[in-house]
C-alpha positions in Angstrom: -85.5 -31.9 1.2 -82.9 -33.3 3.6 -81.0 -30.5 5.5 -77.3 -30.2 5.4 -75.0 -29.8 8.5 -75.1 -26.0 8.4 -78.9 -25.9 8.0 -79.1 -28.4 11.0 -77.0 -26.1 13.2 -79.0 -23.1 12.1 -82.3 -24.9 12.9 -81.2 -26.0 16.4 -80.0 -22.5 17.3 -83.2 -21.0 16.0 -85.2 -23.6 18.1 -83.2 -22.4 21.2 -84.1 -18.8 20.4 -87.8 -19.6 19.7 -88.5 -22.3 22.3 -85.8 -22.7 24.9 -83.7 -19.7 26.0 -82.9 -16.8 23.7 -80.4 -15.3 26.1 -78.5 -18.5 26.4 -78.4 -18.9 22.7 -76.8 -15.4 22.4 -74.3 -16.1 25.1 -73.2 -19.4 23.6 -72.7 -17.8 20.2 -70.8 -14.9 21.7 -68.4 -17.3 23.4 -67.7 -19.1 20.2 -69.9 -22.2 20.8 -72.1 -21.7 17.7 -72.3 -25.4 16.9 -74.3 -28.4 17.9 -72.8 -31.3 19.9 -73.3 -34.7 18.5 -71.4 -37.4 20.4 -68.9 -37.7 23.2 -66.4 -40.2 24.5 -63.6 -40.0 27.1 -62.3 -36.4 27.3 -63.7 -35.5 23.9 -66.9 -34.1 22.4 -67.7 -34.0 18.7 -70.0 -31.6 17.0 -72.2 -32.3 14.0 -69.5 -31.0 11.7 -67.2 -33.7 13.0 -65.0 -31.3 14.9 -63.4 -32.8 18.0 -63.3 -30.7 21.2 -61.2 -31.4 24.3 -63.6 -31.0 27.2 -61.9 -29.1 30.0 -65.2 -27.9 31.4 -66.4 -31.4 32.2 -70.1 -30.5 32.5 -69.3 -28.1 35.4 -67.9 -31.1 37.3 -70.2 -33.9 36.0 -67.7 -35.8 33.8 -65.1 -36.8 36.4 -64.9 -40.2 34.6 -65.2 -38.6 31.2 -68.0 -39.2 28.7 -69.6 -42.6 28.4 -67.1 -44.4 30.7 -67.4 -48.1 29.6 -67.9 -49.4 33.1 -70.7 -47.0 33.8 -72.4 -47.5 30.5 -72.2 -51.3 30.8 -73.8 -51.1 34.3 -76.6 -48.9 33.1 -77.2 -51.1 30.0 -77.4 -54.2 32.2 -79.8 -52.5 34.6 -81.9 -51.3 31.7 -82.3 -54.8 30.5 -83.5 -55.9 34.0 -85.5 -53.1 35.5 -84.9 -49.4 34.7 -87.3 -47.9 37.3 -88.5 -49.0 40.7 -91.9 -50.2 41.7 -91.4 -48.0 44.8 -93.0 -50.5 47.1 -90.4 -53.3 47.1 -86.8 -53.2 48.3 -84.3 -51.9 45.7 -81.0 -53.8 45.8 -78.8 -51.4 43.8 -80.0 -48.4 45.8 -79.1 -50.2 49.0 -75.7 -51.2 47.7 -74.9 -47.6 46.7 -76.0 -46.3 50.1 -73.8 -48.9 51.9 -70.8 -48.0 49.8 -71.3 -44.3 50.4 -71.4 -45.0 54.2 -68.0 -46.7 53.9 -66.2 -43.9 52.0 -67.8 -40.7 53.3 -65.8 -38.9 56.0 -67.1 -39.7 59.5 -69.0 -42.6 58.1 -72.2 -40.7 57.2 -74.4 -43.7 57.6 -77.6 -42.8 55.9 -78.3 -41.4 52.4 -81.3 -40.2 50.4 -81.0 -40.2 46.7 -82.4 -37.6 44.4 -81.7 -36.1 40.9 -79.8 -32.9 41.2 -77.5 -30.9 43.5 -80.2 -28.4 44.2 -82.6 -31.2 45.3 -79.8 -32.6 47.6 -79.4 -29.2 49.2 -83.1 -28.8 49.7 -83.2 -32.2 51.5 -80.2 -31.3 53.6 -81.8 -28.0 54.7 -85.0 -29.8 55.6 -83.2 -32.5 57.5 -81.3 -29.8 59.5 -84.5 -28.0 60.4 -86.2 -31.3 61.3 -83.4 -32.4 63.6 -82.7 -29.1 65.3 -86.1 -27.5 65.3 -84.4 -24.3 64.3 -85.1 -22.4 61.0 -82.0 -20.2 61.0 -79.2 -20.8 58.4 -75.8 -19.3 57.9 -74.1 -19.5 54.5 -71.3 -17.8 52.7 -71.1 -14.8 50.4 -70.4 -15.9 46.9 -71.8 -19.4 47.6 -73.6 -21.4 45.0 -76.0 -24.2 46.2 -78.5 -24.3 43.4 -81.5 -22.3 42.1 -84.5 -24.0 43.7 -86.1 -21.8 46.4 -84.3 -23.1 49.5 -81.0 -23.7 47.7 -81.2 -20.2 46.2 -81.8 -18.7 49.6 -78.5 -19.9 50.9 -76.6 -19.1 47.6 -74.6 -15.9 47.6 -75.1 -13.9 44.4 -77.9 -11.3 44.5 -78.3 -11.3 40.7 -80.0 -14.7 40.9 -82.0 -14.0 44.1 -83.5 -10.6 43.7 -86.3 -11.5 41.2 -87.6 -14.2 43.4 -87.8 -12.6 46.8 -89.1 -13.2 49.4 -86.9 -16.3 49.9 -86.5 -18.4 53.0 -86.4 -16.2 56.1 -83.7 -16.4 58.7 -80.7 -16.8 56.3 -77.5 -14.9 57.0 -74.5 -14.6 54.7 -71.0 -14.0 55.9 -67.6 -13.7 54.1 -66.2 -17.2 53.2 -63.1 -18.2 55.1 -63.7 -15.7 58.0 -64.5 -17.6 61.2 -65.1 -14.5 63.4 -67.9 -13.3 61.0 -69.4 -16.8 61.2 -69.3 -16.8 65.0 -71.1 -13.5 65.1 -73.8 -14.7 62.8 -74.7 -17.8 64.8 -77.5 -17.2 67.3 -80.2 -19.2 69.2 -82.2 -19.6 66.0 -79.4 -21.1 63.9 -80.0 -24.7 63.0 -77.2 -25.2 60.4 -74.2 -23.7 58.7 -73.9 -24.7 55.0 -70.5 -24.3 53.2 -68.6 -25.5 50.2 -65.2 -26.9 50.9 -64.0 -24.8 48.0 -66.3 -22.2 46.5 -66.8 -23.2 42.9 -69.0 -20.7 41.3 -67.5 -17.8 43.3 -64.3 -18.5 41.3 -62.6 -21.5 42.9 -62.0 -19.8 46.3 -60.0 -21.9 48.7 -60.4 -21.0 52.4 -57.5 -20.9 54.9 -56.2 -24.3 56.0 -57.6 -24.0 59.6 -61.0 -22.7 58.4 -63.0 -25.9 58.3 -61.7 -27.3 61.6 -62.6 -24.0 63.3 -66.0 -24.0 61.8 -66.5 -27.6 63.1 -65.5 -26.5 66.6 -67.8 -23.5 66.4 -70.8 -25.6 65.3 -70.2 -28.1 68.1 -69.9 -25.3 70.7 -73.3 -23.9 69.6 -75.2 -27.1 68.9 -75.4 -26.2 65.2 -75.2 -28.7 62.3 -72.5 -28.4 59.7 -73.5 -29.1 56.1 -70.8 -29.7 53.5 -71.9 -29.0 49.9 -69.7 -31.4 48.0 -71.7 -31.2 44.7 -68.7 -29.9 42.8 -65.8 -30.9 45.1 -66.9 -34.5 45.8 -65.7 -37.8 44.4 -62.0 -37.0 43.6 -62.2 -33.6 42.0 -59.9 -31.8 44.4 -57.3 -34.6 44.8 -59.0 -36.3 47.7 -62.3 -38.3 47.6 -64.1 -35.4 49.3 -63.1 -31.8 49.6 -63.5 -31.7 53.4 -60.8 -34.4 53.7 -58.1 -31.8 53.1 -59.0 -30.2 56.4 -59.9 -33.3 58.5 -63.2 -31.8 59.5 -66.3 -34.1 59.5 -69.7 -32.6 58.6 -73.0 -33.7 60.0 -74.7 -33.7 56.5 -73.1 -33.8 53.1 -74.6 -33.2 49.6 -73.4 -34.9 46.5 -74.4 -34.7 42.8 -72.7 -34.1 39.4 -70.0 -36.8 39.3 -72.1 -39.2 41.4 -74.0 -40.4 38.2 -70.7 -41.2 36.4 -71.5 -38.8 33.6 -74.2 -41.1 32.4 -77.3 -40.6 34.7 -78.5 -37.7 36.8 -78.0 -38.7 40.4 -77.6 -36.8 43.7 -77.7 -37.5 47.4 -77.6 -36.0 50.8 -76.0 -38.1 53.5 -76.0 -37.7 57.3 -74.9 -39.3 60.5 -77.1 -41.9 62.3 -77.8 -39.4 65.0 -79.1 -36.7 62.7 -81.0 -39.2 60.6 -83.0 -40.3 63.6 -85.3 -37.4 63.0 -86.4 -39.0 59.7 -87.2 -42.4 61.2 -90.7 -41.8 62.8 -92.1 -40.8 59.4 -90.2 -42.5 56.6 -92.2 -40.7 53.9 -91.6 -37.2 55.3 -89.2 -36.6 52.4 -89.6 -38.5 49.1 -88.9 -38.4 45.4 -90.6 -40.3 42.6 -87.4 -40.7 40.6 -84.8 -40.4 43.4 -82.8 -43.6 43.8 -84.1 -45.2 40.7 -82.2 -48.4 39.6 -80.7 -46.9 36.5 -79.2 -44.0 38.2 -78.0 -46.0 41.2 -76.4 -48.6 38.9 -74.5 -45.7 37.3 -73.5 -44.3 40.7 -72.3 -47.6 42.0 -70.1 -48.2 38.9 -68.8 -44.6 39.1 -67.9 -44.8 42.7 -66.2 -48.2 42.4 -64.3 -47.0 39.4 -63.2 -43.8 41.2 -61.9 -45.9 44.1 -60.3 -48.7 42.2 -58.5 -46.4 39.7 -57.5 -44.0 42.5 -58.7 -41.1 40.5 -58.3 -38.6 43.4 -54.6 -39.2 43.4 -54.5 -38.7 39.6 -56.4 -35.4 40.0 -53.8 -34.3 42.6 -50.8 -35.1 40.3 -52.3 -33.6 37.1 -53.6 -30.6 39.0 -50.0 -29.7 39.9 -49.1 -29.8 36.2 -52.0 -27.4 35.4 -51.2 -25.0 38.2 -47.5 -24.9 37.4 -48.0 -24.1 33.8 -50.9 -21.6 34.5 -48.9 -19.8 37.1 -46.0 -19.4 34.7 -48.5 -17.9 32.2 -49.6 -15.5 34.9 -46.0 -14.4 35.4 -45.9 -13.6 31.6 -49.1 -11.7 31.6 -49.5 -10.1 35.1 -51.5 -7.3 33.7 -54.1 -9.8 32.3 -54.1 -12.8 34.7 -54.3 -11.7 38.3 -54.4 -15.1 40.1 -54.3 -18.8 39.4 -55.7 -21.0 42.2 -57.0 -24.5 42.6 -56.8 -27.9 44.2 -56.6 -31.1 42.2 -58.4 -30.6 38.9 -60.6 -27.8 40.1 -58.8 -24.8 38.9 -59.7 -21.1 38.5 -57.9 -18.5 36.4 -58.9 -15.0 37.4 -58.6 -12.2 34.8 -58.3 -8.5 35.4 -61.4 -7.9 33.2 -64.5 -9.9 32.3 -64.0 -9.2 28.6 -60.5 -10.7 28.7 -61.9 -13.9 30.2 -64.6 -14.0 27.5 -62.1 -13.5 24.7 -60.0 -16.3 26.1 -62.9 -18.7 26.2 -63.7 -17.8 22.6 -60.0 -18.4 21.7 -60.1 -21.8 23.4 -63.2 -22.7 21.4 -61.4 -21.7 18.2 -58.7 -24.2 19.3 -61.4 -26.8 20.1 -61.1 -26.7 23.9 -64.2 -26.3 26.0 -64.1 -24.0 29.1 -66.4 -21.5 30.7 -66.4 -18.9 33.4 -67.9 -19.3 36.9 -71.5 -18.2 37.5 -70.8 -15.9 40.4 -67.6 -14.4 39.1 -67.4 -14.0 35.3 -63.7 -12.8 35.5 -62.7 -16.4 36.4 -62.4 -19.2 33.9 -62.8 -22.6 35.4 -60.9 -25.7 34.2 -62.5 -29.0 35.4 -61.4 -31.6 33.0 -62.2 -35.3 33.5 -59.9 -37.0 36.0 -59.0 -39.5 33.3 -57.3 -36.9 31.2 -53.7 -37.9 30.1 -50.6 -35.8 30.4 -50.5 -35.3 26.6 -54.1 -34.1 26.6 -53.4 -31.8 29.5 -50.5 -30.4 27.6 -52.8 -29.8 24.6 -55.3 -28.0 26.8 -52.6 -25.8 28.4 -51.0 -24.9 25.1 -54.4 -23.9 23.8 -54.9 -21.8 26.9 -51.6 -20.0 26.6 -52.3 -19.3 22.9 -55.8 -18.1 23.7 -54.6 -15.6 26.3 -51.9 -14.3 23.9 -54.6 -13.8 21.3 -56.9 -12.0 23.7 -54.1 -9.7 24.7 -53.3 -8.9 21.1 -57.0 -8.2 20.3 -57.2 -5.8 23.2 -54.1 -4.0 22.1 -55.4 -3.6 18.6 -58.7 -2.2 19.9 -56.8 0.3 22.1 
């Protein structure tokens, strides 16, 4: 007998419980996401019931261009019809074109790129390149950082909850408070090969460092012969109101990691890029670092279309303008509920709203789900709700999201009062 919609939802959730991740299934249900996604387009996601959700989470930064952007889809479809995967022994034109375009737009003209499949892979490659070039194993990262959950990336990430079960991790890794140059200076020693930082800490709760932080970090690294790695996995490609997060400071990294938005919301794609000087270490053995699927034609076709669209439609500028709209409304909300919302911070369309208590944040997320708006908290700080909508969101859609947020906060406050 054919299952109805509710039976279908029940079956999928049960399959999560039995075969995927029971804890995740419980969390999603608790947050009000007890349905099954079916299709998506632009800034919207539909579930199997036909309900339409405004996506203000954006796949944690993946959907900068929204869902199924027509230019990216068309590029992938055309590449699929020609050659989806590479032979791996002949030159790959679309990969070469994407690398050349990245070299044009990255700060400091980071000349060489290696393509892979995820942000964590990009970070692993960046760490290996730094060790290869410097010959030094030591790394300095920031408390609260998030660089991924593979072994090396996890080692430089900053939340103990994710690290403790997997120790021992990479040796020689030090963590210092984000935004504090003096602490960083004290941590660097003769064994330090690289410093890895996010321009804005995403999973820590959208933490923006002081304006002079990155330039001072750059000077410090130069003075000690240490490489500077910018993790732009979340901040890159227009999210913060500039093409790359480091451009707000004018600092130029030696190595940069990219992912999430690079695949245009259609294909998994990531990269680490570096200066020609640093990349020289890779040249004697071109197969020292490799990936079967990295740089495949399908993903690179998506990346090329995504990058061109971002540039031609000036989406970083759009993020800056709409970001001010979000921040203005959300700060007014904070003034109305100072006992609930402790801080609103962000840059462009990368915004964090910090609540006094984790439960209030959870209730607000559930309230947003009831109003068909998708959002979530940050991995390293559950008291902070992130808003990372597609950069193509309209003012009317932004107003819809903000109104829903205001109503969800008011509802959470009322629920807490009733419980008290």
